[in-house]
N, CA, C and O of each residue as an XYZ file, in Angstrom:
424
protein
N      69.049     54.208      6.271
C      68.063     53.363      6.690
C      67.105     54.185      7.447
O      67.505     54.990      8.289
N      65.950     54.030      7.202
C      64.779     54.375      7.639
C      64.533     53.488      9.445
O      64.790     52.291      9.318
N      64.148     53.826     10.835
C      63.907     53.424     11.090
C      63.019     51.837     11.116
O      63.394     50.798     11.659
N      61.997     52.036     10.492
C      61.031     51.302     10.047
C      61.542     50.204      9.784
O      61.391     49.213     10.499
N      62.508     50.240      8.269
C      63.014     49.076      7.629
C      64.120     48.637      8.372
O      64.262     47.432      8.161
N      65.334     49.255      9.482
C      66.450     48.455     10.192
C      65.257     48.034     10.699
O      64.885     47.307      9.778
N      63.836     47.955     12.065
C      63.389     46.955     12.514
C      62.903     46.163     12.058
O      62.833     45.129     12.724
N      62.339     46.170     10.789
C      61.872     44.610      9.918
C      63.558     43.764     10.072
O      63.825     42.624     10.451
N      64.567     45.030      9.539
C      65.606     43.329      8.969
C      66.032     43.002     10.316
O      66.427     41.851     10.132
N      66.190     43.207     11.365
C      66.552     43.291     12.944
C      65.322     42.004     13.081
O      65.503     40.906     13.607
N      64.504     42.329     12.670
C      63.048     40.875     12.959
C      63.693     40.312     12.194
O      64.286     39.504     12.908
N      63.976     40.175     11.327
C      64.289     39.166     10.031
C      65.144     38.480     10.709
O      64.797     37.434     11.258
N      66.488     38.984     10.790
C      67.743     38.485     11.475
C      67.441     37.376     13.036
O      68.010     36.346     13.397
N      66.596     37.967     13.494
C      65.925     37.215     14.966
C      65.208     36.385     14.494
O      65.153     35.589     15.432
N      64.513     35.910     13.598
C      63.762     34.589     12.925
C      64.473     33.686     12.482
O      64.431     32.457     12.546
N      65.481     34.791     11.785
C      66.616     33.215     10.929
C      67.505     32.928     12.260
O      68.027     31.817     12.362
N      67.629     33.571     12.938
C      68.223     33.363     13.804
C      67.716     32.194     14.957
O      68.544     31.597     15.645
N      66.770     32.039     15.029
C      65.714     31.074     15.945
C      65.474     29.589     15.210
O      65.625     28.518     15.798
N      65.038     29.743     13.704
C      64.998     29.112     12.751
C      65.981     28.161     13.143
O      65.871     27.008     13.559
N      67.465     29.257     12.812
C      68.676     28.081     12.737
C      68.990     27.135     13.894
O      69.513     26.031     13.735
N      68.475     27.873     15.576
C      68.354     27.116     16.681
C      67.230     25.854     16.801
O      67.579     24.687     16.982
N      66.038     26.223     16.688
C      65.419     25.489     16.915
C      65.058     24.162     15.517
O      64.389     23.130     15.561
N      65.794     24.759     14.469
C      64.769     23.669     13.064
C      66.564     23.169     12.715
O      66.881     21.982     12.635
N      67.170     23.864     12.611
C      68.723     23.595     11.620
C      69.451     22.921     12.744
O      70.320     22.152     12.334
N      69.304     23.017     14.449
C      70.396     22.908     14.749
C      69.770     22.716     16.498
O      70.343     23.092     17.520
N      68.592     22.094     16.393
C      68.114     21.698     17.693
C      68.584     20.770     18.480
O      68.055     20.408     19.531
N      69.998     20.177     17.818
C      71.035     19.369     18.769
C      71.690     19.506     19.669
O      72.009     18.660     20.504
N      72.109     21.112     19.581
C      72.772     21.889     20.128
C      72.122     22.615     21.433
O      71.393     23.595     21.590
N      72.668     21.772     22.193
C      72.239     21.913     23.952
C      72.348     23.702     24.086
O      72.935     24.629     23.528
N      71.279     23.459     25.315
C      71.520     25.230     25.166
C      72.424     25.211     26.481
O      72.597     26.371     26.854
N      73.081     24.253     27.337
C      73.932     24.642     28.157
C      75.946     24.900     27.381
O      77.014     25.364     27.782
N      75.444     24.296     26.242
C      76.945     24.671     25.547
C      76.277     26.178     24.984
O      76.664     26.988     25.826
N      75.667     26.730     24.218
C      75.550     27.710     23.943
C      76.214     28.659     24.878
O      77.214     29.367     24.764
N      74.987     28.375     26.248
C      75.659     28.980     27.314
C      77.265     29.355     27.831
O      77.939     30.222     28.387
N      77.309     28.317     27.346
C      78.890     27.942     28.226
C      80.157     28.433     27.160
O      81.337     28.518     27.501
N      79.614     28.736     25.780
C      80.512     28.774     24.951
C      80.054     30.748     24.094
O      80.848     31.596     23.687
N      79.125     30.771     24.121
C      78.413     32.318     23.758
C      78.186     33.400     24.777
O      78.374     34.611     24.665
N      77.685     32.614     25.920
C      77.212     33.727     27.043
C      75.304     33.563     26.984
O      74.562     33.902     27.906
N      74.869     32.984     25.699
C      73.336     32.815     25.807
C      72.923     31.829     25.377
O      73.580     30.957     24.809
N      72.057     31.834     25.540
C      71.022     30.755     25.202
C      69.449     30.506     24.333
O      68.891     31.533     23.947
N      68.945     29.506     24.119
C      67.302     29.669     23.699
C      66.639     30.971     24.812
O      66.137     32.063     24.546
N      66.966     30.126     26.416
C      66.104     30.883     27.364
C      66.088     32.406     27.527
O      65.122     33.106     27.830
N      67.540     32.839     27.225
C      67.811     33.588     26.847
C      67.241     34.674     25.947
O      66.713     35.722     26.318
N      67.449     34.219     24.608
C      66.310     34.966     23.460
C      64.818     34.808     23.950
O      64.077     35.757     23.696
N      64.329     33.812     24.568
C      62.882     33.958     24.581
C      62.954     35.044     25.879
O      62.161     35.982     25.959
N      63.869     34.825     26.752
C      63.493     36.290     27.916
C      63.341     37.790     27.792
O      62.542     38.590     28.278
N      64.547     37.920     26.845
C      64.558     39.136     25.847
C      63.519     38.876     24.805
O      64.222     38.937     23.797
N      62.509     38.666     24.453
C      61.375     38.481     23.431
C      60.440     39.080     25.074
O      59.911     40.189     25.161
N      60.448     38.187     26.030
C      59.212     38.754     27.070
C      59.655     39.876     27.732
O      58.895     40.685     28.263
N      61.003     39.968     27.720
C      61.058     41.570     27.941
C      61.142     42.679     27.308
O      61.359     43.740     27.894
N      60.963     42.574     25.883
C      60.947     43.318     25.248
C      59.267     43.814     25.157
O      58.952     44.998     25.030
N      58.242     42.656     25.248
C      56.821     42.877     25.554
C      56.750     43.572     26.793
O      56.118     44.613     26.975
N      57.321     43.048     27.510
C      56.806     43.643     28.711
C      57.129     44.949     29.149
O      56.749     45.419     30.221
N      58.130     45.782     27.963
C      58.346     47.067     28.201
C      57.715     48.083     27.561
O      57.663     49.280     27.846
N      57.060     47.240     26.324
C      55.852     48.146     25.396
C      54.405     47.642     26.204
O      53.380     47.632     25.524
N      54.340     47.308     27.358
C      53.077     47.202     27.863
C      52.234     46.186     27.205
O      51.038     46.250     26.920
N      53.103     45.217     27.013
C      52.321     44.024     26.919
C      52.668     42.484     27.838
O      53.674     41.843     27.536
N      51.962     42.116     28.685
C      52.040     41.654     29.409
C      52.167     39.946     29.053
O      51.259     39.334     28.490
N      53.627     39.233     29.547
C      53.826     37.791     29.190
C      54.615     37.257     30.132
O      55.603     37.919     30.451
N      54.444     36.303     30.617
C      54.922     35.489     31.391
C      56.085     34.725     30.725
O      56.342     34.520     29.538
N      56.647     34.403     31.761
C      58.036     33.746     31.738
C      57.787     32.498     30.368
O      58.198     32.665     29.219
N      57.134     31.453     30.792
C      56.463     30.396     30.499
C      55.728     30.530     28.839
O      55.833     29.787     27.864
N      55.021     31.728     29.030
C      54.367     32.338     27.780
C      55.585     32.595     26.506
O      55.451     32.116     25.380
N      56.698     33.387     26.901
C      57.529     33.708     26.241
C      58.222     32.550     25.304
O      58.429     32.513     24.091
N      58.543     31.456     26.552
C      59.250     30.618     26.302
C      58.525     29.407     24.708
O      59.006     29.155     23.604
N      57.173     28.952     25.428
C      56.192     28.276     24.093
C      56.258     29.609     23.078
O      56.476     29.104     21.976
N      56.186     30.893     22.924
C      56.375     31.490     21.716
C      57.886     31.284     20.697
O      57.802     31.145     19.477
N      58.898     31.291     21.258
C      60.223     31.093     20.878
C      60.415     30.044     20.598
O      60.851     29.934     19.452
N      60.177     28.287     21.635
C      60.076     27.212     21.188
C      59.132     26.394     20.493
O      59.414     25.343     19.917
N      57.639     27.087     20.595
C      57.042     26.656     18.814
C      56.190     25.537     20.114
O      55.484     24.797     19.430
N      56.011     25.182     21.503
C      55.588     24.022     21.989
C      56.287     24.451     23.531
O      57.258     25.052     23.990
N      55.098     23.710     23.958
C      55.751     24.557     26.104
C      57.038     23.787     25.812
O      57.351     22.947     24.968
N      57.785     24.500     27.016
C      59.053     24.619     27.191
C      59.462     23.275     27.662
O      60.343     22.851     26.914
N      59.138     22.340     28.716
C      58.818     20.996     29.202
C      59.093     19.821     27.770
O      60.135     19.263     27.427
N      57.756     19.758     27.192
C      57.983     19.594     25.682
C      59.047     19.371     24.904
O      59.452     18.321     24.407
N      59.492     20.552     24.843
C      60.909     20.429     24.262
C      61.763     20.035     24.901
O      62.461     19.188     24.343
N      62.162     20.440     26.409
C      63.222     19.566     26.643
C      63.077     18.039     26.921
O      64.088     17.440     27.287
N      61.816     17.305     26.766
C      61.833     15.914     26.922
C      62.211     15.658     25.264
O      62.541     14.518     24.937
N      62.173     16.406     24.548
C      62.871     16.040     23.211
C      63.872     16.304     22.665
O      64.393     15.651     21.760
N      64.243     17.247     23.127
C      66.194     17.409     22.869
C      66.869     17.788     23.769
O      67.988     18.146     23.400
N      66.624     17.892     25.107
C      67.865     18.251     25.741
C      68.480     16.792     26.742
O      67.818     16.043     27.460
N      69.724     16.775     26.492
C      69.951     15.841     27.279
C      70.850     15.856     28.236
O      71.415     16.931     28.033
N      71.581     15.151     29.558
C      71.861     15.096     30.784
C      73.609     15.305     30.731
O      74.529     14.513     30.529
N      73.554     16.778     31.019
C      75.065     17.220     31.405
C      75.759     16.848     32.024
O      75.162     16.524     33.050
N      77.375     16.519     32.168
C      77.896     16.278     32.966
C      78.601     16.940     34.054
O      78.470     18.107     33.684
N      79.175     16.991     35.003
C      79.337     17.879     35.658
C      80.214     19.291     35.744
O      80.074     20.259     36.491
N      81.283     18.994     34.562
C      81.897     19.777     34.158
C      81.559     20.810     33.426
O      82.228     21.842     33.488
N      80.212     20.679     32.420
C      79.812     21.159     31.452
C      78.487     22.236     33.073
O      78.478     23.467     33.086
N      77.912     21.685     33.773
C      77.241     22.174     34.748
C      77.934     23.247     35.239
O      77.494     24.396     35.258
N      78.963     22.914     35.619
C      80.308     24.110     36.494
C      80.468     25.158     35.779
O      80.296     26.313     36.172
N      80.910     24.710     34.356
C      80.843     25.678     33.861
C      80.041     26.776     33.283
O      80.282     27.952     33.008
N      78.750     25.814     33.166
C      77.272     26.923     32.837
C      77.102     27.998     34.370
O      76.883     29.208     34.334
N      77.206     27.486     35.141
C      77.202     28.129     36.301
C      77.982     29.342     36.811
O      77.676     30.033     37.782
N      79.207     29.518     35.874
C      79.902     30.218     35.802
C      79.440     31.548     34.708
O      79.586     32.767     34.809
N      78.899     30.785     33.776
C      78.622     31.464     32.695
C      77.290     32.006     32.833
O      76.931     33.011     32.219
N      76.524     31.335     33.657
C      75.120     32.214     34.100
C      75.324     33.094     35.073
O      74.391     33.886     35.209
N      76.484     33.268     36.007
C      76.822     34.611     36.815
C      77.179     35.471     35.949
O      76.747     36.614     36.097
N      78.162     35.142     34.675
C      78.743     36.192     34.275
C      77.558     36.823     33.277
O      77.503     38.052     33.227
N      76.795     36.202     32.638
C      75.795     36.998     31.119
C      74.598     37.055     31.643
O      73.787     37.661     30.941
N      74.107     36.537     32.868
C      72.923     36.564     33.156
C      72.338     37.188     34.431
O      71.201     37.620     34.621
N      73.748     37.110     35.539
C      73.568     37.454     36.577
C      72.441     37.406     37.921
O      72.643     36.646     38.868
N      71.344     38.243     37.865
C      70.442     38.318     38.832
C      68.922     37.592     38.471
O      68.002     37.140     39.153
N      69.176     37.733     37.124
C      68.239     37.051     36.353
C      67.606     35.935     36.637
O      68.329     35.047     37.089
N      66.211     35.631     36.487
C      65.687     34.716     37.057
C      66.286     33.376     36.615
O      66.225     33.395     35.385
N      66.735     32.433     36.945
C      67.566     31.692     36.548
C      66.842     30.662     35.762
O      65.943     30.124     36.409
N      66.988     30.233     34.524
C      65.837     29.080     33.694
C      66.242     28.572     32.489
O      65.518     27.789     31.874
């Protein structure tokens, strides 16, 4: 497989993952994703931003989130995010430390 085809396939897989998380399963909470898988929608938007920045494309965290979420992040949170209990928050703090570390908390 040539590099261009591989890149196209990887991009299609990313779009399918985004579609799954944003359209098919928006009720799945970011905190649950982070606690179980070590990443969430915010991580995906951060990786998108980092990839753009690495290629010399200026992009802020908020711009990347709006691209990924398809709307301002605060709007998505108001529509989809529910309050997490203390146990989920504690698990999130651990998962965040282990998987994100020093990256800006999001």
